[in-house]
N, C-alpha and C positions, 0 to 999 in steps of 0.2 A: 504494500500500500504506500509506503514512503517513497518508493521508486516512481510511482505514478504521480504522487504529489510533487516530487522533484521535477518531473517532466513538465507538469503544469506550471510550476513556479518559474521555470526557465523559459516558458513561452512568452512571446511578445504580449504586451498589455491588451492590445485589441483582440488577440486570439483568446486570451483569458476571458475578456468581456463576452466574446461570442459563446464560450462555454457556459458562462453565467446565464446568458440568455436562454440557452438550452435547458438549464436547470429550472429557470422560471417557467419555461414551457411545460416541463414535467410537472411542476407544482400546479399549474393551471389544469392539466389533465387529471391530477389527483383530486383537485377541488370538484371537478365535474363528476368524477367517479363516486366520490363521497356523497355528493348532492343527489345523484340519480344512478345508482349502480346498475339498474336495468338497461341503461343505454349501451352498456359494454358487455361482451361475452362473459369472460371470467375476470379479465384484467385489461385495462386500456392498451391495445396493441401499439398505439403511438408512442407510449413510453419506451417500449423495447426498441423501436426504430430510432428514437432520439438517443437512447443510451448507446446503441451500436455506433451511430454516427459520431457521438461525442468521444467514444473510445477510439475511433479512427482518427479523429483530430489529435488526440493525445499521443497516439502511437506514431503519427507522422509529423509531430510538432516541429521537427527540425527542417521540414520542407516549407518553402514559401507558400505552397498551395494547400497546406494542411487544413485551413478553415473552410475549404470548399465543401466539406462534408456537413458542417453546420449550416452553411448557406443552402445547400441542396435539400436537406431534410426540412428546414424551416420553410422554404418556398413551396416544397411539395405539400406540406401540411396546410399552410395558410392559403396559398394561391390555388392549390389543387382542391382543397376543401371548399373554397369559395366557388371555384368554377364548377364543381360537382354539385353545388347546391346543398352541401352538408354543413357548412359553417354558419351561414346566415340564419337558419332556423334556431340555432343555439343562442344567437344574440337576441332573438325574439321570444325565447322560451318563457313560460310562466314560472319556472323554477329559478329563483334568484341565484342559487348555487351554480346552476348550469351557465347562466349568463356571466356571473363573476368568474368562474373557471375559464370560460371561453375568452373573456377579456384578458385575464392574466396570461393564458396560453398564447394568445395572439400577440400581445405586447412583447412577451419574452422571445417568441420566435422571430418577430420582425426585427427586434433588437439584435438577435443572434445573426440574422442574415446581413443586416447593415454593418455590424461590427466585424463580421467575417469578411465581407467585401473590403472594408477599410484595411483589415489585417493583410489580406492578400496583396492589395495595391501597395501598401507600405513595404511589405517584404519584397515585392517585385522591384520597386524603386531602389531599395537598399541594395539589392542584389546587382542591379545594373550599374551602380556607382563604382 
């Protein structure tokens, strides 16, 4: 566990911020799950996808493109969910926990995507110097 924490600590600030956004996204999914467990099979599958992508960021942290995994999963969940018509109904739900969890998840994942892009651009520019 300390080796993982050392890798995260050694990552650029914007990469760490991207990972924090993923954690907030997971928190939002947990809020939704607690508020309405019947919406999910056994466990929210999005959490597994986010954790796997976060782990890929950590394991490739020395590469300039490492945050691409947090960008991809964030955009897949937020934009894909919106395009598929699954995200919007959660914002309009009568269940306040579902709405709150959806807001927290969306904010966290949008933050993860933006900070991940900033991290990649910064690392690319530093590499080119």
